[in-house]
PyMOL commands that place a pseudoatom at each C-alpha (Angstrom):
pseudoatom trace, name=CA, resn=UNK, resi=1, chain=A, elem=C, hetatm=0, pos=[0.017, 0.010, 0.005]
pseudoatom trace, name=CA, resn=UNK, resi=2, chain=A, elem=C, hetatm=0, pos=[1.353, 3.406, -0.984]
pseudoatom trace, name=CA, resn=UNK, resi=3, chain=A, elem=C, hetatm=0, pos=[0.714, 6.386, 1.239]
pseudoatom trace, name=CA, resn=UNK, resi=4, chain=A, elem=C, hetatm=0, pos=[0.379, 9.686, -0.564]
pseudoatom trace, name=CA, resn=UNK, resi=5, chain=A, elem=C, hetatm=0, pos=[0.850, 12.841, 1.497]
pseudoatom trace, name=CA, resn=UNK, resi=6, chain=A, elem=C, hetatm=0, pos=[-1.144, 15.637, -0.079]
pseudoatom trace, name=CA, resn=UNK, resi=7, chain=A, elem=C, hetatm=0, pos=[0.586, 18.697, 1.385]
pseudoatom trace, name=CA, resn=UNK, resi=8, chain=A, elem=C, hetatm=0, pos=[4.106, 17.943, 0.054]
pseudoatom trace, name=CA, resn=UNK, resi=9, chain=A, elem=C, hetatm=0, pos=[2.661, 17.067, -3.341]
pseudoatom trace, name=CA, resn=UNK, resi=10, chain=A, elem=C, hetatm=0, pos=[0.583, 20.259, -3.444]
pseudoatom trace, name=CA, resn=UNK, resi=11, chain=A, elem=C, hetatm=0, pos=[3.667, 22.279, -2.434]
pseudoatom trace, name=CA, resn=UNK, resi=12, chain=A, elem=C, hetatm=0, pos=[5.653, 20.697, -5.255]
pseudoatom trace, name=CA, resn=UNK, resi=13, chain=A, elem=C, hetatm=0, pos=[2.959, 21.454, -7.821]
pseudoatom trace, name=CA, resn=UNK, resi=14, chain=A, elem=C, hetatm=0, pos=[2.681, 25.036, -6.573]
pseudoatom trace, name=CA, resn=UNK, resi=15, chain=A, elem=C, hetatm=0, pos=[6.436, 25.490, -6.906]
pseudoatom trace, name=CA, resn=UNK, resi=16, chain=A, elem=C, hetatm=0, pos=[6.357, 24.116, -10.444]
pseudoatom trace, name=CA, resn=UNK, resi=17, chain=A, elem=C, hetatm=0, pos=[3.565, 26.569, -11.337]
pseudoatom trace, name=CA, resn=UNK, resi=18, chain=A, elem=C, hetatm=0, pos=[5.479, 29.455, -9.790]
pseudoatom trace, name=CA, resn=UNK, resi=19, chain=A, elem=C, hetatm=0, pos=[8.572, 28.580, -11.800]
pseudoatom trace, name=CA, resn=UNK, resi=20, chain=A, elem=C, hetatm=0, pos=[6.606, 28.251, -15.032]
pseudoatom trace, name=CA, resn=UNK, resi=21, chain=A, elem=C, hetatm=0, pos=[4.867, 31.584, -14.505]
pseudoatom trace, name=CA, resn=UNK, resi=22, chain=A, elem=C, hetatm=0, pos=[8.153, 33.357, -13.693]
pseudoatom trace, name=CA, resn=UNK, resi=23, chain=A, elem=C, hetatm=0, pos=[9.860, 31.814, -16.672]
pseudoatom trace, name=CA, resn=UNK, resi=24, chain=A, elem=C, hetatm=0, pos=[7.071, 32.949, -18.999]
pseudoatom trace, name=CA, resn=UNK, resi=25, chain=A, elem=C, hetatm=0, pos=[7.308, 36.549, -17.722]
pseudoatom trace, name=CA, resn=UNK, resi=26, chain=A, elem=C, hetatm=0, pos=[11.086, 36.550, -17.987]
pseudoatom trace, name=CA, resn=UNK, resi=27, chain=A, elem=C, hetatm=0, pos=[10.768, 35.420, -21.636]
pseudoatom trace, name=CA, resn=UNK, resi=28, chain=A, elem=C, hetatm=0, pos=[8.765, 38.587, -22.295]
pseudoatom trace, name=CA, resn=UNK, resi=29, chain=A, elem=C, hetatm=0, pos=[5.433, 36.809, -22.510]
pseudoatom trace, name=CA, resn=UNK, resi=30, chain=A, elem=C, hetatm=0, pos=[2.244, 37.742, -20.701]
pseudoatom trace, name=CA, resn=UNK, resi=31, chain=A, elem=C, hetatm=0, pos=[1.650, 36.845, -17.085]
pseudoatom trace, name=CA, resn=UNK, resi=32, chain=A, elem=C, hetatm=0, pos=[-0.525, 33.714, -16.951]
pseudoatom trace, name=CA, resn=UNK, resi=33, chain=A, elem=C, hetatm=0, pos=[-4.169, 34.540, -16.349]
pseudoatom trace, name=CA, resn=UNK, resi=34, chain=A, elem=C, hetatm=0, pos=[-7.125, 32.443, -15.249]
pseudoatom trace, name=CA, resn=UNK, resi=35, chain=A, elem=C, hetatm=0, pos=[-10.606, 33.687, -16.076]
pseudoatom trace, name=CA, resn=UNK, resi=36, chain=A, elem=C, hetatm=0, pos=[-13.267, 32.455, -13.690]
pseudoatom trace, name=CA, resn=UNK, resi=37, chain=A, elem=C, hetatm=0, pos=[-16.878, 32.827, -14.861]
pseudoatom trace, name=CA, resn=UNK, resi=38, chain=A, elem=C, hetatm=0, pos=[-19.522, 32.722, -12.155]
pseudoatom trace, name=CA, resn=UNK, resi=39, chain=A, elem=C, hetatm=0, pos=[-23.220, 33.467, -11.779]
pseudoatom trace, name=CA, resn=UNK, resi=40, chain=A, elem=C, hetatm=0, pos=[-24.333, 35.714, -8.984]
pseudoatom trace, name=CA, resn=UNK, resi=41, chain=A, elem=C, hetatm=0, pos=[-25.910, 34.641, -5.736]
pseudoatom trace, name=CA, resn=UNK, resi=42, chain=A, elem=C, hetatm=0, pos=[-24.213, 31.324, -4.990]
pseudoatom trace, name=CA, resn=UNK, resi=43, chain=A, elem=C, hetatm=0, pos=[-22.335, 31.431, -1.678]
pseudoatom trace, name=CA, resn=UNK, resi=44, chain=A, elem=C, hetatm=0, pos=[-20.545, 28.151, -2.475]
pseudoatom trace, name=CA, resn=UNK, resi=45, chain=A, elem=C, hetatm=0, pos=[-19.196, 29.575, -5.702]
pseudoatom trace, name=CA, resn=UNK, resi=46, chain=A, elem=C, hetatm=0, pos=[-17.861, 32.635, -3.874]
pseudoatom trace, name=CA, resn=UNK, resi=47, chain=A, elem=C, hetatm=0, pos=[-16.042, 30.431, -1.382]
pseudoatom trace, name=CA, resn=UNK, resi=48, chain=A, elem=C, hetatm=0, pos=[-14.622, 28.350, -4.268]
pseudoatom trace, name=CA, resn=UNK, resi=49, chain=A, elem=C, hetatm=0, pos=[-13.477, 31.513, -6.088]
pseudoatom trace, name=CA, resn=UNK, resi=50, chain=A, elem=C, hetatm=0, pos=[-11.730, 32.750, -2.960]
pseudoatom trace, name=CA, resn=UNK, resi=51, chain=A, elem=C, hetatm=0, pos=[-9.660, 29.541, -2.812]
pseudoatom trace, name=CA, resn=UNK, resi=52, chain=A, elem=C, hetatm=0, pos=[-8.833, 29.718, -6.498]
pseudoatom trace, name=CA, resn=UNK, resi=53, chain=A, elem=C, hetatm=0, pos=[-7.671, 33.331, -6.198]
pseudoatom trace, name=CA, resn=UNK, resi=54, chain=A, elem=C, hetatm=0, pos=[-5.537, 32.539, -3.156]
pseudoatom trace, name=CA, resn=UNK, resi=55, chain=A, elem=C, hetatm=0, pos=[-3.717, 29.639, -4.817]
pseudoatom trace, name=CA, resn=UNK, resi=56, chain=A, elem=C, hetatm=0, pos=[-3.367, 31.372, -8.194]
pseudoatom trace, name=CA, resn=UNK, resi=57, chain=A, elem=C, hetatm=0, pos=[-1.801, 34.458, -6.596]
pseudoatom trace, name=CA, resn=UNK, resi=58, chain=A, elem=C, hetatm=0, pos=[0.706, 32.212, -4.759]
pseudoatom trace, name=CA, resn=UNK, resi=59, chain=A, elem=C, hetatm=0, pos=[1.631, 30.713, -8.130]
pseudoatom trace, name=CA, resn=UNK, resi=60, chain=A, elem=C, hetatm=0, pos=[1.991, 34.073, -9.869]
pseudoatom trace, name=CA, resn=UNK, resi=61, chain=A, elem=C, hetatm=0, pos=[-1.138, 33.712, -11.931]
pseudoatom trace, name=CA, resn=UNK, resi=62, chain=A, elem=C, hetatm=0, pos=[-3.558, 36.632, -12.381]
pseudoatom trace, name=CA, resn=UNK, resi=63, chain=A, elem=C, hetatm=0, pos=[-7.236, 35.858, -11.837]
pseudoatom trace, name=CA, resn=UNK, resi=64, chain=A, elem=C, hetatm=0, pos=[-10.042, 37.689, -13.672]
pseudoatom trace, name=CA, resn=UNK, resi=65, chain=A, elem=C, hetatm=0, pos=[-13.494, 37.341, -12.190]
pseudoatom trace, name=CA, resn=UNK, resi=66, chain=A, elem=C, hetatm=0, pos=[-16.350, 37.445, -14.678]
pseudoatom trace, name=CA, resn=UNK, resi=67, chain=A, elem=C, hetatm=0, pos=[-19.755, 37.623, -13.021]
pseudoatom trace, name=CA, resn=UNK, resi=68, chain=A, elem=C, hetatm=0, pos=[-22.732, 36.758, -15.166]
pseudoatom trace, name=CA, resn=UNK, resi=69, chain=A, elem=C, hetatm=0, pos=[-26.300, 37.689, -14.172]
for i in range(1, 69): cmd.bond("trace and resi %d" % i, "trace and resi %d" % (i + 1))
show_as sticks, trace
zoom trace
């Protein structure tokens, strides 16, 4: 049985994303951007978006929120 520890794996993936985003900017390309499209009024979606923004910012990725009626 293999035990997989999530936190070290998540940290490794985050570091890889940070490196890729930095490399892209240093090459003169645009900063990576994630567009999140949500409908208004759903508290669960707002909570989910908050987590996405937090992790994306750690990785050097810009997040654009697009709210649809």
